[in-house]
DRENRO-708278 format. One record per atom (N, C-alpha, C, O): atom name; x, y, z; residue in three letters; residue number from 1. Coordinates in Angstrom, 3 decimals. Layout:
// residues N
<atom: CA&xx: X&yy: Y&zz: Z&type: ALA&seq: NUM>
...
END
This chain:
// residues 50
<atom: N&xx: -21.465&yy: -19.420&zz: -18.895&type: MET&seq: 1>
<atom: CA&xx: -20.417&yy: -18.695&zz: -18.178&type: MET&seq: 1>
<atom: C&xx: -20.073&yy: -19.401&zz: -16.873&type: MET&seq: 1>
<atom: O&xx: -20.908&yy: -20.070&zz: -16.265&type: MET&seq: 1>
<atom: N&xx: -18.822&yy: -19.233&zz: -16.464&type: GLU&seq: 2>
<atom: CA&xx: -18.402&yy: -19.829&zz: -15.203&type: GLU&seq: 2>
<atom: C&xx: -18.879&yy: -18.978&zz: -14.031&type: GLU&seq: 2>
<atom: O&xx: -19.145&yy: -17.784&zz: -14.169&type: GLU&seq: 2>
<atom: N&xx: -18.978&yy: -19.616&zz: -12.898&type: GLU&seq: 3>
<atom: CA&xx: -19.351&yy: -18.888&zz: -11.692&type: GLU&seq: 3>
<atom: C&xx: -18.168&yy: -18.076&zz: -11.192&type: GLU&seq: 3>
<atom: O&xx: -17.018&yy: -18.443&zz: -11.437&type: GLU&seq: 3>
<atom: N&xx: -18.434&yy: -16.976&zz: -10.494&type: GLU&seq: 4>
<atom: CA&xx: -17.387&yy: -16.117&zz: -9.925&type: GLU&seq: 4>
<atom: C&xx: -16.478&yy: -16.882&zz: -8.971&type: GLU&seq: 4>
<atom: O&xx: -15.284&yy: -16.590&zz: -8.907&type: GLU&seq: 4>
<atom: N&xx: -17.001&yy: -17.844&zz: -8.235&type: THR&seq: 5>
<atom: CA&xx: -16.214&yy: -18.552&zz: -7.233&type: THR&seq: 5>
<atom: C&xx: -15.138&yy: -19.423&zz: -7.859&type: THR&seq: 5>
<atom: O&xx: -14.192&yy: -19.796&zz: -7.166&type: THR&seq: 5>
<atom: N&xx: -15.240&yy: -19.762&zz: -9.129&type: ASN&seq: 6>
<atom: CA&xx: -14.261&yy: -20.602&zz: -9.795&type: ASN&seq: 6>
<atom: C&xx: -13.147&yy: -19.802&zz: -10.463&type: ASN&seq: 6>
<atom: O&xx: -12.238&yy: -20.388&zz: -11.049&type: ASN&seq: 6>
<atom: N&xx: -13.201&yy: -18.512&zz: -10.388&type: ARG&seq: 7>
<atom: CA&xx: -12.195&yy: -17.679&zz: -11.023&type: ARG&seq: 7>
<atom: C&xx: -10.887&yy: -17.713&zz: -10.249&type: ARG&seq: 7>
<atom: O&xx: -10.885&yy: -17.735&zz: -9.018&type: ARG&seq: 7>
<atom: N&xx: -9.793&yy: -17.718&zz: -10.964&type: ILE&seq: 8>
<atom: CA&xx: -8.470&yy: -17.659&zz: -10.346&type: ILE&seq: 8>
<atom: C&xx: -8.149&yy: -16.228&zz: -9.945&type: ILE&seq: 8>
<atom: O&xx: -7.545&yy: -15.994&zz: -8.898&type: ILE&seq: 8>
<atom: N&xx: -8.547&yy: -15.282&zz: -10.763&type: ILE&seq: 9>
<atom: CA&xx: -8.290&yy: -13.872&zz: -10.507&type: ILE&seq: 9>
<atom: C&xx: -9.566&yy: -13.235&zz: -9.972&type: ILE&seq: 9>
<atom: O&xx: -10.647&yy: -13.423&zz: -10.530&type: ILE&seq: 9>
<atom: N&xx: -9.429&yy: -12.481&zz: -8.889&type: SER&seq: 10>
<atom: CA&xx: -10.575&yy: -11.819&zz: -8.285&type: SER&seq: 10>
<atom: C&xx: -10.157&yy: -10.444&zz: -7.796&type: SER&seq: 10>
<atom: O&xx: -9.008&yy: -10.246&zz: -7.400&type: SER&seq: 10>
<atom: N&xx: -11.070&yy: -9.504&zz: -7.820&type: ALA&seq: 11>
<atom: CA&xx: -10.775&yy: -8.148&zz: -7.358&type: ALA&seq: 11>
<atom: C&xx: -10.749&yy: -8.062&zz: -5.839&type: ALA&seq: 11>
<atom: O&xx: -10.154&yy: -7.136&zz: -5.288&type: ALA&seq: 11>
<atom: N&xx: -11.374&yy: -9.000&zz: -5.156&type: SER&seq: 12>
<atom: CA&xx: -11.410&yy: -8.944&zz: -3.696&type: SER&seq: 12>
<atom: C&xx: -10.208&yy: -9.672&zz: -3.106&type: SER&seq: 12>
<atom: O&xx: -9.723&yy: -10.658&zz: -3.663&type: SER&seq: 12>
<atom: N&xx: -9.734&yy: -9.164&zz: -1.960&type: LEU&seq: 13>
<atom: CA&xx: -8.611&yy: -9.774&zz: -1.268&type: LEU&seq: 13>
<atom: C&xx: -9.083&yy: -10.870&zz: -0.332&type: LEU&seq: 13>
<atom: O&xx: -10.140&yy: -10.757&zz: 0.288&type: LEU&seq: 13>
<atom: N&xx: -8.302&yy: -11.918&zz: -0.233&type: GLU&seq: 14>
<atom: CA&xx: -8.573&yy: -12.937&zz: 0.762&type: GLU&seq: 14>
<atom: C&xx: -7.892&yy: -12.512&zz: 2.056&type: GLU&seq: 14>
<atom: O&xx: -7.048&yy: -11.617&zz: 2.046&type: GLU&seq: 14>
<atom: N&xx: -8.251&yy: -13.145&zz: 3.173&type: ASP&seq: 15>
<atom: CA&xx: -7.710&yy: -12.760&zz: 4.474&type: ASP&seq: 15>
<atom: C&xx: -6.193&yy: -12.774&zz: 4.512&type: ASP&seq: 15>
<atom: O&xx: -5.584&yy: -11.826&zz: 5.008&type: ASP&seq: 15>
<atom: N&xx: -5.577&yy: -13.813&zz: 4.007&type: ASN&seq: 16>
<atom: CA&xx: -4.118&yy: -13.901&zz: 4.048&type: ASN&seq: 16>
<atom: C&xx: -3.454&yy: -12.866&zz: 3.144&type: ASN&seq: 16>
<atom: O&xx: -2.342&yy: -12.429&zz: 3.440&type: ASN&seq: 16>
<atom: N&xx: -4.102&yy: -12.461&zz: 2.050&type: GLU&seq: 17>
<atom: CA&xx: -3.552&yy: -11.445&zz: 1.165&type: GLU&seq: 17>
<atom: C&xx: -3.579&yy: -10.075&zz: 1.833&type: GLU&seq: 17>
<atom: O&xx: -2.643&yy: -9.289&zz: 1.681&type: GLU&seq: 17>
<atom: N&xx: -4.635&yy: -9.791&zz: 2.565&type: ASN&seq: 18>
<atom: CA&xx: -4.744&yy: -8.509&zz: 3.245&type: ASN&seq: 18>
<atom: C&xx: -3.650&yy: -8.361&zz: 4.296&type: ASN&seq: 18>
<atom: O&xx: -3.036&yy: -7.299&zz: 4.403&type: ASN&seq: 18>
<atom: N&xx: -3.404&yy: -9.400&zz: 5.065&type: THR&seq: 19>
<atom: CA&xx: -2.353&yy: -9.379&zz: 6.083&type: THR&seq: 19>
<atom: C&xx: -0.991&yy: -9.196&zz: 5.442&type: THR&seq: 19>
<atom: O&xx: -0.179&yy: -8.406&zz: 5.922&type: THR&seq: 19>
<atom: N&xx: -0.738&yy: -9.912&zz: 4.372&type: PHE&seq: 20>
<atom: CA&xx: 0.534&yy: -9.811&zz: 3.660&type: PHE&seq: 20>
<atom: C&xx: 0.727&yy: -8.406&zz: 3.110&type: PHE&seq: 20>
<atom: O&xx: 1.825&yy: -7.859&zz: 3.202&type: PHE&seq: 20>
<atom: N&xx: -0.316&yy: -7.812&zz: 2.541&type: ASP&seq: 21>
<atom: CA&xx: -0.254&yy: -6.475&zz: 1.971&type: ASP&seq: 21>
<atom: C&xx: 0.079&yy: -5.442&zz: 3.039&type: ASP&seq: 21>
<atom: O&xx: 0.894&yy: -4.552&zz: 2.799&type: ASP&seq: 21>
<atom: N&xx: -0.531&yy: -5.544&zz: 4.202&type: VAL&seq: 22>
<atom: CA&xx: -0.305&yy: -4.595&zz: 5.289&type: VAL&seq: 22>
<atom: C&xx: 1.129&yy: -4.676&zz: 5.807&type: VAL&seq: 22>
<atom: O&xx: 1.707&yy: -3.648&zz: 6.161&type: VAL&seq: 22>
<atom: N&xx: 1.710&yy: -5.861&zz: 5.858&type: THR&seq: 23>
<atom: CA&xx: 3.078&yy: -6.009&zz: 6.368&type: THR&seq: 23>
<atom: C&xx: 4.108&yy: -5.418&zz: 5.419&type: THR&seq: 23>
<atom: O&xx: 5.211&yy: -5.083&zz: 5.850&type: THR&seq: 23>
<atom: N&xx: 3.782&yy: -5.282&zz: 4.148&type: LEU&seq: 24>
<atom: CA&xx: 4.724&yy: -4.731&zz: 3.178&type: LEU&seq: 24>
<atom: C&xx: 4.693&yy: -3.214&zz: 3.102&type: LEU&seq: 24>
<atom: O&xx: 5.649&yy: -2.606&zz: 2.620&type: LEU&seq: 24>
<atom: N&xx: 3.643&yy: -2.602&zz: 3.555&type: ARG&seq: 25>
<atom: CA&xx: 3.507&yy: -1.148&zz: 3.438&type: ARG&seq: 25>
<atom: C&xx: 4.377&yy: -0.436&zz: 4.473&type: ARG&seq: 25>
<atom: O&xx: 4.371&yy: -0.792&zz: 5.651&type: ARG&seq: 25>
<atom: N&xx: 5.121&yy: 0.569&zz: 4.024&type: PRO&seq: 26>
<atom: CA&xx: 5.922&yy: 1.354&zz: 4.972&type: PRO&seq: 26>
<atom: C&xx: 5.018&yy: 2.109&zz: 5.949&type: PRO&seq: 26>
<atom: O&xx: 3.949&yy: 2.590&zz: 5.574&type: PRO&seq: 26>
<atom: N&xx: 5.452&yy: 2.203&zz: 7.184&type: LYS&seq: 27>
<atom: CA&xx: 4.658&yy: 2.899&zz: 8.209&type: LYS&seq: 27>
<atom: C&xx: 5.091&yy: 4.352&zz: 8.368&type: LYS&seq: 27>
<atom: O&xx: 4.285&yy: 5.192&zz: 8.768&type: LYS&seq: 27>
<atom: N&xx: 6.347&yy: 4.663&zz: 8.064&type: VAL&seq: 28>
<atom: CA&xx: 6.872&yy: 6.030&zz: 8.154&type: VAL&seq: 28>
<atom: C&xx: 7.627&yy: 6.358&zz: 6.872&type: VAL&seq: 28>
<atom: O&xx: 8.025&yy: 5.457&zz: 6.133&type: VAL&seq: 28>
<atom: N&xx: 7.823&yy: 7.649&zz: 6.610&type: LEU&seq: 29>
<atom: CA&xx: 8.487&yy: 8.072&zz: 5.381&type: LEU&seq: 29>
<atom: C&xx: 9.909&yy: 7.529&zz: 5.277&type: LEU&seq: 29>
<atom: O&xx: 10.379&yy: 7.259&zz: 4.171&type: LEU&seq: 29>
<atom: N&xx: 10.590&yy: 7.365&zz: 6.381&type: ASP&seq: 30>
<atom: CA&xx: 11.970&yy: 6.861&zz: 6.352&type: ASP&seq: 30>
<atom: C&xx: 12.062&yy: 5.432&zz: 5.824&type: ASP&seq: 30>
<atom: O&xx: 13.137&yy: 5.007&zz: 5.401&type: ASP&seq: 30>
<atom: N&xx: 10.973&yy: 4.689&zz: 5.838&type: GLU&seq: 31>
<atom: CA&xx: 10.973&yy: 3.315&zz: 5.353&type: GLU&seq: 31>
<atom: C&xx: 10.835&yy: 3.236&zz: 3.831&type: GLU&seq: 31>
<atom: O&xx: 11.055&yy: 2.172&zz: 3.254&type: GLU&seq: 31>
<atom: N&xx: 10.472&yy: 4.348&zz: 3.167&type: PHE&seq: 32>
<atom: CA&xx: 10.384&yy: 4.359&zz: 1.714&type: PHE&seq: 32>
<atom: C&xx: 11.788&yy: 4.363&zz: 1.129&type: PHE&seq: 32>
<atom: O&xx: 12.679&yy: 5.044&zz: 1.637&type: PHE&seq: 32>
<atom: N&xx: 11.981&yy: 3.598&zz: 0.060&type: VAL&seq: 33>
<atom: CA&xx: 13.282&yy: 3.511&zz: -0.593&type: VAL&seq: 33>
<atom: C&xx: 13.275&yy: 4.397&zz: -1.825&type: VAL&seq: 33>
<atom: O&xx: 12.349&yy: 4.339&zz: -2.634&type: VAL&seq: 33>
<atom: N&xx: 14.311&yy: 5.220&zz: -1.968&type: GLY&seq: 34>
<atom: CA&xx: 14.436&yy: 6.067&zz: -3.149&type: GLY&seq: 34>
<atom: C&xx: 13.517&yy: 7.281&zz: -3.103&type: GLY&seq: 34>
<atom: O&xx: 12.852&yy: 7.535&zz: -2.099&type: GLY&seq: 34>
<atom: N&xx: 13.488&yy: 8.026&zz: -4.204&type: GLN&seq: 35>
<atom: CA&xx: 12.630&yy: 9.199&zz: -4.388&type: GLN&seq: 35>
<atom: C&xx: 12.776&yy: 10.191&zz: -3.246&type: GLN&seq: 35>
<atom: O&xx: 11.783&yy: 10.617&zz: -2.656&type: GLN&seq: 35>
<atom: N&xx: 14.006&yy: 10.557&zz: -2.936&type: SER&seq: 36>
<atom: CA&xx: 14.272&yy: 11.436&zz: -1.796&type: SER&seq: 36>
<atom: C&xx: 13.584&yy: 12.789&zz: -1.916&type: SER&seq: 36>
<atom: O&xx: 13.119&yy: 13.327&zz: -0.911&type: SER&seq: 36>
<atom: N&xx: 13.506&yy: 13.352&zz: -3.119&type: GLN&seq: 37>
<atom: CA&xx: 12.854&yy: 14.654&zz: -3.298&type: GLN&seq: 37>
<atom: C&xx: 11.359&yy: 14.561&zz: -2.997&type: GLN&seq: 37>
<atom: O&xx: 10.796&yy: 15.462&zz: -2.375&type: GLN&seq: 37>
<atom: N&xx: 10.731&yy: 13.506&zz: -3.424&type: ILE&seq: 38>
<atom: CA&xx: 9.299&yy: 13.311&zz: -3.163&type: ILE&seq: 38>
<atom: C&xx: 9.062&yy: 13.118&zz: -1.671&type: ILE&seq: 38>
<atom: O&xx: 8.116&yy: 13.678&zz: -1.116&type: ILE&seq: 38>
<atom: N&xx: 9.912&yy: 12.329&zz: -1.017&type: LYS&seq: 39>
<atom: CA&xx: 9.774&yy: 12.117&zz: 0.423&type: LYS&seq: 39>
<atom: C&xx: 9.944&yy: 13.428&zz: 1.180&type: LYS&seq: 39>
<atom: O&xx: 9.217&yy: 13.698&zz: 2.136&type: LYS&seq: 39>
<atom: N&xx: 10.894&yy: 14.233&zz: 0.755&type: GLU&seq: 40>
<atom: CA&xx: 11.117&yy: 15.527&zz: 1.413&type: GLU&seq: 40>
<atom: C&xx: 9.896&yy: 16.432&zz: 1.257&type: GLU&seq: 40>
<atom: O&xx: 9.471&yy: 17.075&zz: 2.217&type: GLU&seq: 40>
<atom: N&xx: 9.336&yy: 16.480&zz: 0.053&type: ASN&seq: 41>
<atom: CA&xx: 8.130&yy: 17.286&zz: -0.186&type: ASN&seq: 41>
<atom: C&xx: 6.954&yy: 16.782&zz: 0.637&type: ASN&seq: 41>
<atom: O&xx: 6.228&yy: 17.576&zz: 1.235&type: ASN&seq: 41>
<atom: N&xx: 6.761&yy: 15.478&zz: 0.670&type: LEU&seq: 42>
<atom: CA&xx: 5.667&yy: 14.906&zz: 1.465&type: LEU&seq: 42>
<atom: C&xx: 5.816&yy: 15.261&zz: 2.934&type: LEU&seq: 42>
<atom: O&xx: 4.839&yy: 15.601&zz: 3.602&type: LEU&seq: 42>
<atom: N&xx: 7.042&yy: 15.182&zz: 3.434&type: ASN&seq: 43>
<atom: CA&xx: 7.287&yy: 15.515&zz: 4.832&type: ASN&seq: 43>
<atom: C&xx: 6.927&yy: 16.979&zz: 5.112&type: ASN&seq: 43>
<atom: O&xx: 6.338&yy: 17.285&zz: 6.149&type: ASN&seq: 43>
<atom: N&xx: 7.274&yy: 17.871&zz: 4.203&type: ILE&seq: 44>
<atom: CA&xx: 6.930&yy: 19.293&zz: 4.357&type: ILE&seq: 44>
<atom: C&xx: 5.420&yy: 19.473&zz: 4.350&type: ILE&seq: 44>
<atom: O&xx: 4.884&yy: 20.208&zz: 5.180&type: ILE&seq: 44>
<atom: N&xx: 4.724&yy: 18.815&zz: 3.427&type: PHE&seq: 45>
<atom: CA&xx: 3.262&yy: 18.930&zz: 3.347&type: PHE&seq: 45>
<atom: C&xx: 2.588&yy: 18.405&zz: 4.620&type: PHE&seq: 45>
<atom: O&xx: 1.642&yy: 19.010&zz: 5.125&type: PHE&seq: 45>
<atom: N&xx: 3.078&yy: 17.287&zz: 5.126&type: ILE&seq: 46>
<atom: CA&xx: 2.494&yy: 16.687&zz: 6.322&type: ILE&seq: 46>
<atom: C&xx: 2.703&yy: 17.595&zz: 7.529&type: ILE&seq: 46>
<atom: O&xx: 1.778&yy: 17.812&zz: 8.311&type: ILE&seq: 46>
<atom: N&xx: 3.911&yy: 18.123&zz: 7.681&type: GLU&seq: 47>
<atom: CA&xx: 4.202&yy: 19.023&zz: 8.799&type: GLU&seq: 47>
<atom: C&xx: 3.386&yy: 20.310&zz: 8.695&type: GLU&seq: 47>
<atom: O&xx: 2.912&yy: 20.819&zz: 9.711&type: GLU&seq: 47>
<atom: N&xx: 3.219&yy: 20.835&zz: 7.506&type: ALA&seq: 48>
<atom: CA&xx: 2.417&yy: 22.055&zz: 7.310&type: ALA&seq: 48>
<atom: C&xx: 0.950&yy: 21.804&zz: 7.657&type: ALA&seq: 48>
<atom: O&xx: 0.276&yy: 22.683&zz: 8.193&type: ALA&seq: 48>
<atom: N&xx: 0.465&yy: 20.614&zz: 7.353&type: ALA&seq: 49>
<atom: CA&xx: -0.934&yy: 20.292&zz: 7.664&type: ALA&seq: 49>
<atom: C&xx: -1.170&yy: 20.143&zz: 9.164&type: ALA&seq: 49>
<atom: O&xx: -2.268&yy: 20.394&zz: 9.660&type: ALA&seq: 49>
<atom: N&xx: -0.125&yy: 19.732&zz: 9.876&type: ARG&seq: 50>
<atom: CA&xx: -0.263&yy: 19.580&zz: 11.328&type: ARG&seq: 50>
<atom: C&xx: -0.372&yy: 20.933&zz: 11.969&type: ARG&seq: 50>
<atom: O&xx: -0.495&yy: 21.030&zz: 13.190&type: ARG&seq: 50>
END
């Protein structure tokens, strides 16, 4: 069997992948595209929890 370090696909993120992933994630609900009904429901749930 090959060693884990020689694999092209890995379940763990490398440093540059983690940074890239974080920059793509929306920070507020208004940044989400589409699914307006779901966004509205989420906003209600979040406000109710506060």
